[in-house]
Backbone bond lengths (Angstrom), bond angles and torsions (degrees), N, CA, C in turn:
res aa  C-N    CA-C-N  psi(-1)  N-CA   C-N-CA  omega(-1)  CA-C   N-CA-C  phi
1 M - - - 1.463 - - 1.522 109.76 -
2 R 1.307 117.24 123.42 1.465 122.49 177.06 1.522 109.58 -93.74
3 N 1.339 115.56 164.74 1.447 118.75 -176.38 1.519 112.71 -60.01
4 C 1.337 118.91 -31.18 1.460 121.59 -179.45 1.525 111.42 -69.18
5 E 1.329 118.08 -16.03 1.455 121.53 -179.06 1.523 111.86 -92.64
6 V 1.330 117.83 -11.21 1.452 121.68 -178.63 1.522 109.67 -89.02
7 T 1.320 115.87 127.06 1.456 120.91 174.31 1.515 107.55 -121.62
8 L 1.306 116.37 113.77 1.455 120.24 -179.24 1.524 110.33 -83.58
9 P 1.328 117.00 145.79 1.470 119.56 -179.25 1.517 113.39 -66.71
10 K 1.333 116.38 -28.03 1.468 121.54 178.23 1.523 108.27 -163.11
11 G 1.315 117.27 176.19 1.448 120.44 178.09 1.515 111.59 -64.83
12 I 1.336 115.71 153.28 1.465 121.17 -178.79 1.527 109.63 -131.64
13 F 1.328 114.95 137.95 1.462 121.71 173.08 1.514 109.06 -105.11
14 V 1.339 115.81 129.16 1.464 122.12 176.85 1.526 108.81 -123.10
15 L 1.327 115.82 135.91 1.454 121.81 174.79 1.524 108.59 -121.24
16 S 1.329 116.57 122.82 1.469 119.95 174.92 1.524 109.07 -126.98
17 L 1.327 115.02 142.04 1.464 121.56 -176.99 1.521 109.10 -126.42
18 D 1.326 116.30 134.08 1.468 122.26 179.30 1.525 108.59 -95.66
19 V 1.323 115.93 111.31 1.460 121.76 -177.67 1.523 108.30 -103.87
20 E 1.316 116.98 109.26 1.463 119.87 -171.73 1.529 114.23 -137.63
21 L 1.329 118.02 -19.75 1.464 121.79 -175.73 1.529 109.61 50.33
22 C 1.344 117.99 -135.30 1.468 119.55 -174.75 1.524 114.00 -69.50
23 W 1.330 117.13 -15.75 1.471 119.36 -178.62 1.520 112.07 -63.45
24 G 1.321 116.87 -23.13 1.458 119.63 -179.63 1.511 113.85 -66.73
25 T 1.335 116.30 -19.50 1.465 120.17 179.58 1.526 111.08 -126.09
26 I 1.324 116.93 29.16 1.467 119.99 -177.04 1.523 111.89 -60.15
27 D 1.319 117.47 -30.25 1.462 121.36 179.57 1.528 111.89 -97.82
28 K 1.339 116.42 9.42 1.466 121.22 -179.90 1.523 109.30 -134.05
29 P 1.333 117.09 67.39 1.481 120.57 -175.27 1.523 114.13 -58.14
30 D 1.330 118.19 -32.66 1.465 119.81 178.67 1.529 110.94 -67.28
31 K 1.326 115.41 -41.32 1.467 119.84 177.64 1.523 110.34 -66.10
32 L 1.332 116.13 -37.17 1.453 120.51 179.17 1.530 110.89 -59.06
33 K 1.324 117.24 -42.36 1.462 121.20 -179.99 1.527 111.24 -61.27
34 N 1.332 115.92 -36.16 1.465 120.26 -177.00 1.524 113.34 -80.25
35 T 1.332 116.92 -20.30 1.466 120.30 -174.59 1.524 114.03 -115.41
36 I 1.331 116.92 -0.61 1.464 119.43 -174.70 1.528 112.20 -60.24
37 K 1.334 117.43 -26.91 1.468 120.23 178.58 1.527 111.22 -62.76
38 Y 1.337 116.33 -28.47 1.463 119.50 177.66 1.530 111.01 -78.77
39 Y 1.327 116.56 -36.89 1.463 119.68 178.05 1.522 111.04 -63.54
40 T 1.334 117.03 -34.98 1.458 119.32 -179.99 1.534 112.05 -65.54
41 Q 1.332 116.57 -19.04 1.463 120.92 178.08 1.531 112.86 -95.06
42 S 1.330 116.76 -1.37 1.462 120.21 -173.29 1.521 112.85 -59.16
43 R 1.327 117.31 -43.80 1.463 119.51 -179.09 1.529 111.17 -61.30
44 D 1.312 116.37 -42.16 1.456 120.33 178.18 1.526 110.33 -63.11
45 C 1.323 116.50 -41.22 1.467 120.71 178.77 1.528 110.79 -64.57
46 I 1.328 116.55 -43.51 1.466 120.57 179.58 1.522 110.45 -60.31
47 E 1.332 116.19 -43.35 1.465 120.43 179.20 1.526 111.12 -60.27
48 K 1.325 116.70 -42.15 1.469 120.44 -178.40 1.531 111.48 -72.67
49 I 1.332 116.90 -35.57 1.468 120.07 176.42 1.522 110.03 -65.28
50 L 1.332 116.78 -40.86 1.464 120.84 178.57 1.530 111.34 -62.84
51 K 1.315 117.00 -36.27 1.461 119.80 176.58 1.528 110.76 -64.14
52 L 1.337 115.76 -37.20 1.469 119.52 178.92 1.529 111.60 -69.63
53 V 1.331 117.75 -42.49 1.472 118.66 -179.72 1.525 110.78 -68.05
54 E 1.331 116.98 -29.75 1.468 119.63 173.42 1.531 110.45 -68.00
55 K 1.318 115.79 -45.61 1.464 121.11 -177.94 1.522 111.62 -59.62
56 Y 1.342 116.70 -38.84 1.464 120.50 -176.08 1.532 113.29 -105.48
57 N 1.324 116.35 9.05 1.463 121.72 175.18 1.535 111.86 55.31
58 I 1.328 115.21 56.89 1.461 121.65 -177.62 1.526 109.93 -115.58
59 S 1.314 116.21 122.69 1.467 121.65 174.38 1.522 108.28 -89.69
60 A 1.315 116.28 119.88 1.468 121.29 -177.92 1.523 110.23 -115.15
61 T 1.322 114.99 166.88 1.468 122.25 175.64 1.525 108.26 -107.10
62 W 1.335 115.80 120.31 1.462 122.03 -179.94 1.516 108.01 -105.82
63 A 1.325 116.59 105.42 1.468 121.86 -179.01 1.524 108.43 -88.41
64 V 1.329 115.47 107.21 1.463 121.79 -170.85 1.525 110.95 -105.29
65 V 1.326 116.83 133.23 1.469 121.09 172.45 1.530 108.10 -62.47
66 G 1.331 116.59 129.74 1.452 121.46 -172.72 1.514 115.27 -58.46
67 H 1.331 117.53 -31.50 1.453 120.29 -179.28 1.524 111.80 -63.15
68 L 1.332 117.26 -23.89 1.457 120.42 179.59 1.524 112.02 -68.74
69 F 1.334 117.73 -15.39 1.458 120.70 175.80 1.529 111.34 -70.78
70 L 1.319 116.32 -19.30 1.464 120.69 -176.18 1.528 111.56 -80.54
71 K 1.326 115.20 146.70 1.456 120.32 171.74 1.517 110.49 -93.80
72 E 1.339 114.97 -27.19 1.459 120.78 178.39 1.522 108.98 -161.33
73 C 1.328 116.34 165.16 1.459 121.60 173.11 1.522 108.23 -156.88
74 N 1.322 116.25 159.36 1.459 121.73 -176.74 1.521 110.11 -134.81
75 S 1.310 116.07 148.66 1.464 120.11 175.28 1.525 108.99 -78.81
76 I 1.317 116.18 151.49 1.462 122.52 178.97 1.524 108.01 -118.74
77 N 1.323 115.02 120.01 1.472 120.57 -176.56 1.527 111.22 53.21
78 G 1.319 114.39 37.67 1.458 119.88 176.79 1.510 115.40 82.64
79 Q 1.328 118.20 -0.10 1.467 120.10 -179.50 1.529 110.43 -112.51
80 K 1.322 114.78 131.53 1.454 120.83 179.17 1.535 109.90 -83.29
81 H 1.302 116.43 132.38 1.467 122.30 178.53 1.531 111.06 48.14
82 S 1.319 113.89 58.34 1.470 120.66 -177.32 1.523 112.75 -66.00
83 D 1.329 117.60 -14.30 1.465 120.67 179.92 1.525 112.28 -77.47
84 I 1.325 117.55 -9.37 1.468 120.77 179.34 1.525 109.26 -102.65
85 P 1.347 118.21 109.31 1.478 121.11 178.12 1.527 109.68 -57.88
86 R 1.294 116.28 138.74 1.457 121.03 -175.38 1.526 112.83 -84.91
87 S 1.313 113.81 140.83 1.461 122.14 165.31 1.522 106.01 -107.60
88 T 1.314 116.58 143.86 1.465 120.13 179.44 1.523 109.81 -114.20
89 Y 1.320 114.64 150.91 1.461 120.40 -173.55 1.526 110.77 -130.43
90 P 1.318 117.62 137.29 1.474 120.47 -179.34 1.526 112.84 -64.65
91 W 1.321 117.00 -21.15 1.454 121.36 -177.84 1.530 113.02 -95.46
92 Y 1.350 116.74 1.33 1.472 119.71 178.77 1.523 108.57 -144.64
93 S 1.319 116.84 113.54 1.465 121.72 -171.09 1.528 114.01 -84.36
94 K 1.327 117.30 -16.87 1.460 120.32 -175.50 1.531 112.07 -87.83
95 D 1.337 115.37 166.56 1.453 120.66 169.18 1.526 107.95 -63.30
96 W 1.341 117.59 143.07 1.464 120.92 -174.34 1.530 112.15 -55.89
97 F 1.338 117.69 -34.34 1.461 121.61 -176.34 1.529 113.16 -96.28
98 E 1.323 116.91 13.14 1.459 121.17 -175.92 1.535 112.41 -55.39
99 E 1.320 117.45 -43.21 1.454 121.06 -175.28 1.526 113.12 -79.62
100 S 1.311 117.26 -16.78 1.460 120.60 -179.71 1.531 110.19 -66.78
101 P 1.333 118.89 128.43 1.463 120.59 -178.06 1.521 113.22 -69.95
102 C 1.333 116.46 -23.97 1.464 121.77 178.96 1.531 110.68 53.15
103 T 1.337 115.56 53.58 1.464 120.90 179.50 1.529 109.52 -126.27
104 N 1.329 117.19 -107.08 1.455 120.04 -178.88 1.525 110.58 -153.82
105 E 1.325 114.60 173.35 1.462 120.27 -174.73 1.526 112.28 -65.46
106 E 1.317 116.46 -32.67 1.464 119.82 -179.31 1.531 111.36 -68.45
107 D 1.335 116.34 -42.44 1.465 120.74 -177.21 1.527 113.25 -82.26
108 A 1.332 116.63 -29.32 1.472 120.68 -175.88 1.524 110.36 -139.02
109 P 1.327 118.02 69.01 1.470 121.29 -174.99 1.524 115.06 -63.57
110 L 1.329 117.83 -15.73 1.465 119.57 -179.93 1.528 112.17 -86.57
111 W 1.340 116.93 2.96 1.467 121.33 178.65 1.530 112.02 -119.54
112 Y 1.321 116.26 -4.91 1.466 122.56 -179.99 1.526 108.33 -133.43
113 G 1.332 116.81 158.98 1.456 116.16 -175.73 1.514 116.37 -162.81
114 Q 1.330 118.30 40.25 1.464 119.21 176.70 1.518 111.31 -57.88
115 D 1.325 116.66 -35.58 1.464 119.62 179.87 1.523 111.33 -65.61
116 I 1.334 116.59 -31.70 1.470 120.21 178.17 1.528 110.19 -68.10
117 I 1.320 116.53 -41.92 1.466 120.74 177.80 1.532 109.30 -57.91
118 K 1.324 116.29 -44.41 1.475 120.82 -179.61 1.524 111.16 -65.22
119 M 1.328 116.93 -39.39 1.463 119.99 177.72 1.526 110.72 -58.03
120 I 1.317 115.64 -44.07 1.462 120.38 -177.17 1.524 111.18 -70.30
121 T 1.328 116.59 -47.11 1.473 119.66 -177.27 1.526 112.05 -69.94
122 N 1.329 117.98 -21.54 1.463 121.24 178.51 1.521 112.94 -86.28
123 C 1.314 116.78 -1.73 1.464 120.45 178.53 1.535 110.18 -58.29
124 K 1.321 117.01 140.04 1.470 121.42 -177.80 1.524 112.55 -69.49
125 V 1.336 116.35 -20.53 1.463 121.56 175.18 1.519 107.66 -105.00
126 R 1.303 117.81 133.18 1.459 121.84 -174.59 1.527 111.80 -57.01
127 Q 1.339 116.15 127.31 1.457 122.74 178.25 1.525 108.82 -120.53
128 E 1.322 116.77 146.10 1.465 120.83 176.79 1.529 110.12 -93.41
129 I 1.320 116.80 130.58 1.458 121.36 169.73 1.524 107.31 -93.96
130 A 1.310 116.70 118.64 1.463 122.49 -179.78 1.526 109.04 -114.58
131 C 1.317 116.45 -177.16 1.463 122.19 -174.62 1.528 111.06 -112.20
132 H 1.326 114.61 136.46 1.470 121.62 176.97 1.530 109.41 -122.02
133 S 1.350 115.34 36.58 1.463 124.61 -174.43 1.523 109.18 74.80
134 F 1.318 117.76 172.50 1.461 121.26 179.19 1.526 111.79 -88.56
135 A 1.333 116.89 -37.55 1.468 120.14 -173.72 1.524 112.69 -134.73
136 H 1.343 116.54 25.29 1.467 122.09 177.18 1.526 112.09 56.70
137 I 1.316 115.11 40.06 1.467 121.96 178.24 1.533 109.08 -79.27
138 P 1.334 118.79 136.45 1.478 121.28 -178.16 1.525 112.00 -75.39
139 Y 1.309 116.61 93.89 1.463 121.19 -176.56 1.522 112.62 -58.34
140 G 1.327 117.00 -33.57 1.454 120.39 -175.22 1.513 114.97 -85.66
141 D 1.330 118.12 -2.73 1.464 120.52 178.82 1.524 109.81 -73.36
142 E 1.321 116.88 137.73 1.460 121.14 -177.06 1.529 113.15 -63.65
143 N 1.323 117.00 -17.69 1.462 120.88 -179.32 1.534 113.10 -91.18
144 T 1.311 117.40 -6.69 1.459 120.42 179.85 1.524 110.00 -77.79
145 K 1.317 116.09 124.88 1.469 121.87 -176.51 1.532 110.76 -83.63
146 R 1.320 114.34 151.80 1.465 120.29 179.67 1.525 111.37 -60.71
147 E 1.347 116.82 -41.33 1.459 119.21 -178.13 1.533 111.86 -67.06
148 T 1.330 116.66 -27.32 1.467 119.84 174.99 1.522 109.83 -65.88
149 V 1.316 116.16 -46.20 1.460 121.74 179.96 1.523 110.71 -63.29
150 Q 1.306 117.19 -43.68 1.462 120.90 -179.09 1.527 111.35 -60.19
151 A 1.341 116.65 -46.44 1.462 120.15 179.86 1.535 111.07 -67.22
152 D 1.327 116.16 -37.73 1.461 121.41 178.86 1.531 110.12 -61.66
153 L 1.321 116.88 -47.15 1.461 121.62 179.57 1.521 111.72 -65.71
154 S 1.316 116.05 -41.37 1.461 120.81 -179.87 1.528 111.12 -59.89
155 N 1.317 116.81 -42.12 1.463 121.09 178.27 1.520 111.55 -62.60
156 C 1.331 116.30 -40.89 1.466 120.25 178.67 1.519 111.29 -60.37
157 I 1.321 115.82 -48.81 1.459 121.26 -178.17 1.524 110.19 -60.29
158 Q 1.314 116.65 -47.34 1.464 121.31 -177.37 1.524 111.95 -61.63
159 E 1.320 117.44 -45.32 1.463 120.04 -177.74 1.529 111.47 -68.38
160 A 1.331 117.01 -36.38 1.464 120.20 177.90 1.525 110.63 -67.36
161 E 1.320 116.79 -39.72 1.464 120.71 179.63 1.518 111.70 -61.78
162 K 1.318 116.97 -33.53 1.467 120.54 178.32 1.528 111.05 -62.51
163 E 1.327 116.05 -26.26 1.461 121.36 178.83 1.524 111.47 -96.96
164 G 1.338 116.12 7.38 1.456 120.56 179.52 1.514 113.72 74.23
165 L 1.334 116.59 25.14 1.466 121.29 -177.11 1.520 111.76 -111.18
166 K 1.317 115.59 138.68 1.460 121.65 173.52 1.521 107.68 -107.55
167 L 1.316 116.21 120.30 1.457 121.19 -178.96 1.524 110.02 -86.11
168 R 1.323 116.23 124.53 1.468 120.40 -177.61 1.528 112.62 -115.68
169 S 1.330 117.26 -25.74 1.464 121.20 -176.94 1.526 109.72 -115.90
170 F 1.341 115.21 150.92 1.459 121.13 -175.68 1.521 109.73 -132.40
171 V 1.327 115.73 140.48 1.474 121.79 173.37 1.520 107.09 -123.61
172 F 1.314 116.70 120.63 1.462 121.25 -178.44 1.535 110.31 -72.23
173 P 1.332 117.44 137.20 1.458 119.94 174.90 1.531 110.62 -54.09
174 R 1.333 115.27 128.09 1.476 123.15 -177.98 1.526 112.27 56.54
175 N 1.330 116.40 24.79 1.466 122.16 -179.54 1.525 112.13 54.84
176 N 1.328 116.03 27.60 1.462 122.39 -178.72 1.528 108.36 -90.53
177 V 1.316 115.90 91.12 1.467 122.02 -171.09 1.521 111.56 -73.33
178 G 1.320 116.26 134.17 1.455 121.66 177.26 1.520 110.60 -170.07
179 Y 1.328 115.80 156.74 1.468 121.83 179.69 1.538 111.59 53.18
180 I 1.318 115.29 46.40 1.463 119.88 178.18 1.522 110.34 -58.67
181 D 1.334 116.20 -36.47 1.458 119.41 -179.71 1.521 111.89 -60.85
182 E 1.327 117.39 -39.20 1.466 120.42 179.20 1.532 110.75 -70.19
183 V 1.316 116.59 -40.62 1.460 120.14 177.79 1.527 109.68 -58.44
184 K 1.320 115.75 -43.01 1.462 120.24 178.07 1.526 111.02 -66.96
185 N 1.328 117.14 -41.86 1.468 121.10 -178.31 1.519 112.61 -62.37
186 Y 1.327 116.88 -26.62 1.459 120.52 179.44 1.524 112.47 -90.18
187 G 1.326 116.11 13.89 1.455 121.06 169.98 1.509 117.26 96.05
188 F 1.324 117.66 4.11 1.459 119.43 179.86 1.526 109.60 -78.60
189 E 1.320 115.10 144.62 1.467 121.08 -175.00 1.521 113.23 -111.01
190 A 1.328 117.20 -14.47 1.463 120.31 -178.30 1.524 110.25 -153.65
191 Y 1.320 115.91 154.52 1.459 120.83 172.13 1.525 108.87 -142.86
192 R 1.321 114.88 160.55 1.467 119.42 177.56 1.517 109.47 -94.69
193 G 1.302 115.98 115.26 1.458 120.48 176.43 1.517 110.45 -84.04
194 A 1.325 116.17 162.99 1.470 121.06 179.29 1.515 110.39 -66.70
195 E 1.342 116.02 146.79 1.455 119.36 -179.58 1.533 110.73 -69.37
196 P 1.317 117.58 135.27 1.477 121.46 -178.12 1.523 111.89 -81.89
197 T 1.320 117.24 69.67 1.462 120.80 -178.66 1.532 110.44 -66.13
198 W 1.315 115.67 154.48 1.469 121.20 -176.11 1.521 111.96 -67.31
199 Y 1.327 118.14 -20.70 1.466 121.82 -177.59 1.527 112.46 -105.63
200 R 1.304 116.62 11.21 1.462 121.44 -172.84 1.536 113.66 -57.53
201 G 1.320 117.37 -37.04 1.459 120.44 -175.89 1.520 115.00 -89.59
202 F 1.324 117.48 4.22 1.460 121.18 -178.39 1.543 110.88 -75.93
203 P 1.329 117.88 157.99 1.476 120.99 172.76 1.521 110.76 -57.63
204 N 1.316 116.92 155.89 1.465 121.74 -170.33 1.529 113.91 -54.38
205 K 1.338 118.39 -50.63 1.467 120.81 -177.51 1.526 111.15 -63.41
206 R 1.320 116.29 -44.08 1.460 119.31 179.82 1.527 110.50 -66.86
207 R 1.327 115.94 -34.77 1.458 120.51 -179.83 1.538 110.54 -62.89
208 K 1.340 116.81 -39.37 1.458 120.20 179.91 1.529 111.10 -65.34
209 V 1.330 115.82 -41.37 1.466 120.35 178.76 1.535 109.77 -63.70
210 C 1.324 115.70 -45.10 1.466 120.35 -179.89 1.526 110.97 -63.84
211 H 1.324 115.79 -36.22 1.465 119.62 178.85 1.528 110.80 -62.28
212 I 1.335 116.84 -44.50 1.460 120.44 -179.96 1.527 110.42 -63.50
213 I 1.329 116.23 -42.50 1.470 120.56 178.42 1.524 109.96 -61.74
214 D 1.326 115.40 -44.76 1.467 121.61 -179.97 1.524 111.10 -57.67
215 Q 1.336 116.24 -42.41 1.464 120.85 -178.42 1.524 111.93 -72.38
216 L 1.327 116.63 -44.76 1.467 120.36 -177.88 1.523 111.70 -63.70
217 L 1.332 116.27 -38.85 1.465 120.71 -179.00 1.518 112.51 -85.23
218 A 1.334 116.38 -3.15 1.474 121.72 -179.69 1.526 110.65 51.30
219 M 1.327 115.25 47.92 1.461 119.96 -179.53 1.527 110.10 -65.13
220 S 1.302 116.19 146.34 1.462 121.41 -176.28 1.523 110.87 -58.60
221 P 1.335 118.49 123.52 1.462 120.74 179.67 1.526 110.89 -73.28
222 P 1.320 117.44 159.61 1.463 119.84 179.23 1.520 111.42 -69.02
223 V 1.296 115.93 148.29 1.463 122.65 170.53 1.528 105.90 -121.70
224 G 1.308 117.30 158.09 1.464 117.28 -174.51 1.509 113.69 -152.39
225 L 1.317 113.99 -177.98 1.452 122.86 175.71 1.520 108.45 -121.27
226 P 1.306 117.98 152.45 1.464 120.18 178.88 1.524 111.55 -61.35
227 E 1.316 115.29 138.88 1.461 121.11 176.34 1.532 108.55 -110.17
228 Y 1.320 115.89 129.27 1.465 120.63 -178.30 1.524 108.52 -99.27
229 E 1.340 115.71 113.71 1.456 119.46 -178.03 1.519 109.72 -144.13
230 Q 1.309 115.94 135.93 1.464 122.90 -179.57 1.527 111.96 53.72
231 G 1.339 115.47 35.48 1.447 120.07 175.22 1.514 115.90 78.46
232 I 1.344 117.58 16.70 1.461 121.19 -178.13 1.523 108.92 -145.53
233 Y 1.334 116.87 148.58 1.458 121.60 -178.53 1.529 111.46 -89.56
234 N 1.308 115.78 131.43 1.455 122.52 171.08 1.528 107.29 -95.54
235 I 1.336 115.91 115.54 1.461 121.15 176.13 1.527 106.35 -108.05
236 P 1.320 117.46 89.12 1.479 120.65 -170.04 1.517 113.63 -64.79
237 G 1.330 114.98 149.08 1.450 120.47 175.12 1.515 110.70 -69.97
238 S 1.323 115.77 161.25 1.461 121.78 177.16 1.524 111.51 -119.23
239 M 1.334 115.41 -40.79 1.469 118.72 -173.72 1.521 110.14 -154.48
240 L 1.319 116.01 129.12 1.455 122.31 170.67 1.529 108.34 -90.23
241 Y 1.326 115.43 122.87 1.467 120.90 175.70 1.522 106.68 -80.00
242 R 1.322 115.91 100.02 1.453 121.77 -164.91 1.528 114.37 -82.99
243 S 1.320 113.24 160.38 1.466 122.69 177.61 1.525 110.85 -62.75
244 M 1.346 115.10 170.05 1.467 120.31 176.02 1.522 109.71 -126.20
245 N 1.325 115.50 43.84 1.471 120.30 173.67 1.528 108.86 -115.70
246 G 1.324 117.10 162.46 1.458 120.18 -179.51 1.521 111.74 60.94
247 F 1.335 115.90 -143.91 1.467 119.92 -178.01 1.525 111.83 -66.43
248 R 1.344 116.67 -21.04 1.468 120.25 -179.26 1.528 111.23 -67.51
249 S 1.330 116.85 -19.03 1.464 119.97 177.95 1.526 111.34 -68.03
250 L 1.341 116.19 -15.49 1.461 120.56 179.78 1.531 112.02 -79.91
251 I 1.329 116.27 -15.25 1.466 119.81 179.12 1.521 108.57 -84.19
252 P 1.336 118.55 116.96 1.468 121.35 -175.98 1.524 112.16 -60.34
253 L 1.311 116.17 144.42 1.465 120.70 178.14 1.525 110.40 -59.48
254 K 1.330 116.74 -37.15 1.463 119.44 -178.43 1.526 111.40 -62.25
255 S 1.347 117.28 -27.88 1.467 120.26 176.92 1.525 110.53 -68.50
256 K 1.321 116.99 -39.37 1.462 121.53 178.20 1.532 110.62 -64.43
257 I 1.329 115.28 -45.13 1.466 120.01 -179.59 1.522 110.47 -64.34
258 H 1.333 116.00 -44.92 1.461 120.45 -178.86 1.528 110.90 -64.41
259 K 1.318 116.46 -38.32 1.461 120.86 179.09 1.529 110.02 -62.69
260 A 1.334 116.76 -44.89 1.462 120.71 178.93 1.526 110.84 -63.09
261 R 1.319 116.94 -42.45 1.471 119.98 178.98 1.518 111.14 -61.36
262 R 1.322 116.36 -38.82 1.468 119.40 177.09 1.529 110.80 -63.04
263 G 1.343 115.78 -39.32 1.451 119.17 178.25 1.510 112.37 -65.83
264 I 1.323 116.72 -40.93 1.466 121.60 178.91 1.527 110.26 -61.85
265 R 1.319 116.06 -46.71 1.471 120.21 -177.55 1.531 111.43 -69.93
266 R 1.322 116.34 -32.88 1.465 119.85 176.90 1.534 110.51 -67.96
267 A 1.328 116.28 -38.88 1.464 120.35 177.91 1.527 110.56 -62.55
268 I 1.322 116.42 -40.16 1.464 121.07 178.36 1.524 110.63 -64.77
269 R 1.328 115.69 -46.33 1.471 121.30 -178.03 1.525 111.99 -62.37
270 D 1.350 116.38 -43.46 1.464 120.76 -175.19 1.525 113.72 -94.88
271 K 1.346 116.64 -1.76 1.475 121.81 -176.14 1.536 110.12 54.96
272 K 1.323 113.37 54.03 1.461 120.54 179.70 1.532 109.73 -130.19
273 I 1.324 116.10 -169.40 1.466 121.73 -174.75 1.526 110.86 -107.66
274 F 1.324 115.68 128.88 1.453 121.21 168.83 1.522 106.11 -102.46
275 H 1.337 116.31 115.25 1.458 122.47 -172.49 1.527 109.37 -112.95
276 L 1.321 116.06 101.03 1.461 123.07 178.06 1.521 108.94 -89.96
277 W 1.349 116.90 138.36 1.459 118.90 178.55 1.527 110.78 -147.93
278 F 1.313 115.42 157.84 1.462 121.33 175.93 1.527 109.21 -171.94
279 H 1.338 115.66 176.24 1.458 122.76 173.94 1.530 107.61 -103.05
280 P 1.326 118.91 144.30 1.467 118.92 175.88 1.532 113.06 -55.65
281 F 1.332 117.84 -32.57 1.469 118.71 -179.50 1.524 111.72 -69.29
282 N 1.337 118.25 -20.08 1.462 120.12 173.94 1.529 109.83 -59.11
283 I 1.326 115.76 -41.77 1.462 121.34 -179.91 1.524 110.71 -62.70
284 A 1.353 115.92 -33.73 1.466 120.47 -176.61 1.518 113.21 -63.91
285 T 1.327 118.27 -18.47 1.460 120.24 -178.49 1.521 112.42 -69.69
286 N 1.326 116.74 -20.10 1.469 122.26 173.23 1.525 106.85 -167.04
287 Q 1.327 114.80 78.71 1.463 120.08 -171.60 1.526 113.49 -54.71
288 E 1.297 116.78 -49.89 1.457 119.75 -174.17 1.523 111.98 -58.84
289 K 1.322 116.09 -51.01 1.466 119.43 -177.92 1.525 112.52 -68.32
290 L 1.343 117.16 -45.98 1.461 119.65 -174.01 1.526 112.50 -71.92
291 L 1.328 118.23 -31.79 1.461 120.06 174.38 1.527 110.28 -69.97
292 Y 1.322 115.98 -37.23 1.472 119.47 175.12 1.531 110.05 -61.65
293 G 1.326 116.13 -46.37 1.460 119.85 -179.91 1.520 111.86 -62.23
294 L 1.328 116.52 -41.06 1.467 119.99 178.95 1.525 110.74 -62.88
295 E 1.324 116.26 -40.99 1.471 118.95 179.00 1.526 111.12 -65.41
296 E 1.323 117.60 -37.15 1.465 120.17 176.48 1.530 110.91 -61.57
297 M 1.335 116.45 -38.97 1.466 120.21 176.62 1.521 110.46 -65.11
298 F 1.327 116.31 -43.06 1.466 120.74 179.44 1.529 110.92 -62.02
299 K 1.328 117.26 -38.86 1.465 120.95 178.28 1.529 110.70 -60.45
300 E 1.330 115.25 -42.76 1.468 120.23 178.73 1.522 110.70 -63.39
301 V 1.333 116.02 -45.93 1.464 121.40 179.88 1.529 110.81 -59.40
302 C 1.319 116.18 -46.77 1.461 120.19 -176.52 1.523 112.23 -69.15
303 A 1.324 117.27 -35.49 1.461 120.41 176.71 1.523 110.48 -62.26
304 K 1.332 116.25 -41.68 1.461 120.43 179.27 1.532 111.21 -70.60
305 R 1.324 116.91 -33.22 1.468 119.75 176.81 1.530 110.24 -67.47
306 E 1.324 116.01 -42.84 1.457 120.17 -176.67 1.525 112.90 -64.29
307 N 1.339 116.64 -30.39 1.475 117.29 177.90 1.523 112.57 -93.73
308 G 1.345 115.72 10.53 1.464 120.23 171.31 1.515 116.07 84.20
309 E 1.333 117.52 10.39 1.457 120.28 -177.22 1.526 113.99 -89.85
310 L 1.328 117.57 -20.48 1.451 121.52 -168.86 1.521 110.79 -141.24
311 E 1.336 115.52 147.16 1.456 121.32 171.57 1.527 109.20 -114.48
312 I 1.318 116.20 156.17 1.462 122.24 176.60 1.520 107.58 -117.11
313 K 1.334 116.80 123.75 1.461 121.10 -176.42 1.531 110.40 -136.87
314 S 1.327 116.02 144.89 1.459 120.57 166.30 1.527 107.24 -80.11
315 M 1.320 117.06 170.67 1.462 119.80 -176.37 1.532 111.63 -62.95
316 D 1.323 117.70 -41.92 1.473 118.88 179.94 1.522 111.47 -68.27
317 E 1.324 117.22 -30.64 1.470 120.08 177.30 1.520 111.30 -68.69
318 I 1.336 116.71 -31.52 1.463 119.39 175.78 1.523 110.35 -65.51
319 V 1.331 116.80 -41.75 1.470 120.56 177.09 1.520 109.87 -59.02
320 D 1.323 117.33 -45.70 1.463 120.84 179.55 1.521 111.10 -62.19
321 L 1.340 116.47 -39.16 1.462 120.23 179.26 1.517 110.94 -64.37
322 I 1.328 117.55 -45.80 1.457 121.67 -177.12 1.520 111.73 -63.30
323 K 1.314 116.39 -36.06 1.466 120.49 -177.66 1.521 112.18 -60.10
324 Y 1.343 114.90 -25.12 1.477 118.88 -176.35 1.519 112.79 -106.58
325 I 1.322 116.46 6.46 1.471 119.83 176.37 1.530 109.32 -82.39
């Protein structure tokens, strides 16, 4: 089934969150030093986001880095995670796991997260636990080996099973799509593709300028339909709810809220999916404002749901819905 063959009964709102802590910058130690203050607030942000999804009865997809399922880990013969064959990259000279402390949750809470998994699964409103790879390896990079991906996926599945969880949805690190066949072979049914922004194909410098214009003007984000390819559904993103640090602090919160509202209303009009996503640490860059903005978006979503115009689905729920269309 291709996306042109799918007809949704009404618009759908999807929320997915990438939970990665320090793993998101494992290959960028300098960036990690500059942003670690936000990672330290991630648990607090997750707790507050969960309170909001409970308040507004929203089922979200939480794409968790597999290593966060661990309470501890140890190196073997001096090598960390020796069961994962290494891929090497011209832009990163170190071993992929070099920055990982390889200790335990008590000593290095920003590299482990069993308590986060419990927070999410204990939510009073059903939440989906999805996969964000085991070690934030760039699946779509040409230097990433197939055996690296296979071992990475295998570790994710095994650790989730220990918690009684079946992973059905996948989010590629940095939305860098690759090895879709392997993702499908390991039992995943859906993934989040990159949002098809109007400036996506522009040269890098021009793309950055267009991105700022797009955000300031709160231009309507793309909405889409699931695409079925290589035996798995691509549920593309629509809008990243961005941080408010650095130059991004210049983008007014009202522009972010207005942009999301435009996406919600466009999804209703076209009977498509508005897929909002972000990292919990994004919220940490300005908790008060960004949590307020998120709640304003939730209010809009719930108002549209209550009058019958919109549905709210996690990624796995969309797969279940499509199967019966």
